[in-house]
N, C-alpha and C positions, 0 to 999 in steps of 0.2 A: 570672547571670554578670556580672561587672563589665566593661564595655567602656571605650571612651574616654570620659573624664569631660567633659561639656559644661557650660558655665556660662551660665546665663540672665542677662539684665540685672539681675534682682532678686538681691540677695545672699542666699544661703541658708546655713543652718547647715552647717558641715563635720561636726560631731559632734552627734548629737541623742539624748537620752534621753526616752522617752515613758512616763511613769508606771512607772518601772523599780524593781523590788525584787529583792533577792537575799538569800536566807537559807540558813543552814547548820544544819539541824535547828531548834533553838530560838533560834539566834543570828542576828540580822539584820545583814547587812553593808551593804546599801543599802536605804533605806526610801522608797518612793513618790517617786522622783526624776524630775522633769521639768526638762530643762536643754538649752539650745541654746548651742553654742560656735561662734562665727563665725570666718571666716578671720583669720589672724594668730597671735599668741602669747597664750596664756591660762595664767595661773598657777592651779594647783589646790592650795589651802592647807587645812591642818587638822592637829591634833595626832595623835600615833600612835593608831591605832584609829579614826580618823574615817571610814574607808571609801575613802580615796584609791586604794589599791592595788586594791581590789575594782572600783572604777569603771574603772581602766585595764585591768584584765583583762576586764571586760565589753566595753569599747570596742575591744579587740583580738581579740575572739572566743575568748579562753581560757576564759571562763565563759559559761554559758547563763543568762540572766535567769530568775528564778523567776516573774517577772511583768513585763509590759511589753515594749518593743521598743527596741533600740539600733541606730542607723544611723550610718554613716560614709560621707561622700561620696554620700549619698542611698541607700545600699544597707544592707539588714539585715546585721549582722555575723555573727551566730551561724550556723554551718554553711555559711559562704560563704568557702571557701578562696581564691577568686579575688581577694578584697579584699586579701589579704596582699601582692600586688604593689604596692599603693599606700600601705602603712603600714609604719612602722618602730617598734620598741620597744627602749628601753634600760631593762632591768628593774632594780629595786633590788637583788635578790639576784645574787650572782656565779653565772654558769652558763657558765664557760669550760672548755675542754678543757685541763686543767692540763699535760699532757705536750707540747702543741704550742707552737711559737713564736708570737709575736704575728702574724707574717706568715702562717704556716700557718693560724691560726685565722680570720683575716679572709678569706683565700683560700677556705677551706672554706665559710664563710658565703656568699660570693659564688657559689660553685658550687651550693650548696643553693638559692640564689635564682634559678638558671637560667642563670648566666653560663658560657660555655665557658672552657676552661682559660686561654687567653691573655688573654681579657677579665677573668677573675677575678684573674689575677696583676696586671694593670694597675690594676684597681679597688682591690686591696689596697694597692698602692703609693700610689695617690692618697689613699686614706682615712687611711693611716698618716701621711702627710705632713700632712694636714688636722688631725689630732688631736695632732700633735707627738710621734709615736711611731716615727719612722723610725730613729732611732739605737738604739732598743731592739727593733726588729722581729724580730731573730734570736735574742732571748733567750727562754728557756722561760717560759711564762705563770706557772707556779707560783712563780717568783721575783719577780714584779711587786709593786710597792707598791700601796696602795689607789688612789692617784691614777692610776697607770698602768693599773690594771684599769678604772677608770671611763672613761678615754680609749678603751681598747680596746672596751669595751661600746658606747660611742657610735659608734665606727667600724663595728661590726657592724650597728648599727641603720640605717646609711646605705647598705648595699651595694646596695639596690634603688632608690636615689634616691627615697625616699618623698615623696608629696604631704602626708602627715600623719605627724607624728612624736610619739611618746609617750615622755616621759622621767620615770622614777620615781625621785625623790630622786637626781638625777645628780651632785650635789656632795657627797654624804655621805662624810665621812672624808677629804676631799682637803686638801692643803696650800694655802696662799694662792695660790701661782703657778698650780697646776693649776686651782684654782677660777676664777681670772681668765681663764685660757686657755679653759676650757670655756664660760664665759659669752660670750666673744668668738666662739667657734665657733657657738653657738646664735644669736647676733645675726646672723652672716653667713648662716646657713641661713634665718632669717626674712626677710632682705632679698631672698633668691632666690625668696620666695613660698611657702616651706614653712609649713603650719599646724602649730603646736607646742603641745601641752598638756604643761606641765611641773609635776610634783608636787613639793611641798616642804613642810616644816614650819618653814622659816626665811623669814620675810617679806622680809628684805632681799634675798635671792637672787632672789626673784620680781620685786621692784620694779626691779631692774637690767635686767630683760628686758621687762616689760610693765606697763601700767596696768590691764589687764583681769584680774580675779581671780574665782575661785569659792571660797567658804569652805564647808567641810563640817565636821560634827560628829555623831558617833553615826549615821553613815549618811544624814544628812539635809542638804539644802542650807540653809545658814544665811544666806548673802548672796552676791550676785553684782554686779559692777560695778567702779567705780574703786577703786584702792588708796589714794587720797589720804585718804579719810575713815578708813580703817583705820589708816593711819599716824598720823593725828591722835589717835586713841584710844591707840595704843601709846606715843606719845611722852609721855604723861602719867606714865610710869614709866620708870626707868632700865633699859636693856637689860643682860642678863647674857650675856657671851660668853666661851667657854672656849677657851684656847689650850693645845695640848699640844706639847712639844718638849724640847730640851735646853738647859742653861744658862738655865733659866727665870727664875731670880732676877735675872739681869742684864736680861732682857727686862722683868720687872715694874718694875724701877727706871726703865727707859727709858720705859715706858708712862705712868708717873706724871708725866713731864715735860709731857705734852700736856694742854691745858685741857679737852678733851672727855672725859677719863677721870676719873670721879668716885671710883673706888677700885679696888684690885687685891688679890685674896686668893689666896695660894699654896695649891695642893692638897696633901694629906697625903703624896702619893707623890713630891713634889719634881719632878714632870715636867709639871705642869699649873698653870694659874692661871685665875682667873675675874676678868674685867675688867667693871666697870660703867660704862656710858656713856649719857648722855641724847641723844647725837648719833651713832647707829650708822653713818650714811652716811660721816661723816668717818673714823670708826674703821676700817671695812672698806676704804675706799679707800686708806688708808695701808698696809695689811698687806703687799701684794706687795713694795713697796720696802723696808719694814721687815724682812721676812723675809730679804732679801739683804744687809742693811747692817750686821749686828752679829755678835758672837761667839756668838749663839744660833741655834737652828734652830726653825722653826715647822712641825711635821709635820701638825697637824690643827687645824681651827677648826670650832666648832659653837656654836649658841645653846642655852641651857638652856630657852628658850621660855616663861619665866614670863609674859612680856608677851603672847604669843600666846594662852596659856590665859586670861589676864585678859580679852582682847578677846572670846574666844568666850563666856565666862561673861556678859560684858556683853550681847552680842548675843542669847544664848539667854534670859537672864533678862528682857531687854527685851521 
């Protein structure tokens, strides 16, 4: 059973994988992974199918390793329900009670985490305010946008004030304003001392949070360490960033005014464009204000990840 977590003077890993493998029949999800994740924020990067979600499910006790041992806060995770009081998970998939309001859903999660009714109500109000959902708290979840769902999922992951927070693609499908707000929330949680493992296939998102990264591909650890060397490799090629919204032609014309935009291609649906930029930091930083400043809307932003794939091929072939 997990008791009060004591810290020794020596810094120890918060999350540890000891020669861990996970296979599903003939399919290998994780392959002989040995990995230590220290206190702070760590980015878990890899293309789709790299094994990121399997790693998070192992770390949160949803999956039993086929081989090896997974520890969080010094405790073996599998078949250890007591560890749940110290961890939170924001999953990639939507798993919301569609008939509930946002407030009802967060209150329900707080009750399931052990809060009494009054404390659960107060916790729901606190977290809805934190994630910017107070004005939408009494709306039914089935009517929420993707960004609102992501905010709500983050709120439910925080009902037990976790020491360790796992975030699986938390910004997927969000608009620029929601993306900025979610990144700011994660920053604030990290400053409070929460250890956060955030999974993403968009390198820029992770770089705004931390310099510490873990790169995975085909279930294996490809690299671990500072993000700076990875960015040096990526910046050898222009980044391809997709914007989805309305009045997209006007937005394309505006983007071409900026010197860091090398080209813009309109999508065949008339609702999307692909921007190429060798300086993604400048491009992403501009998006929140740009989204609010013109006759267009930007409903979704994502990277096509050609550059990330190139980096992985470089590392694996090397």
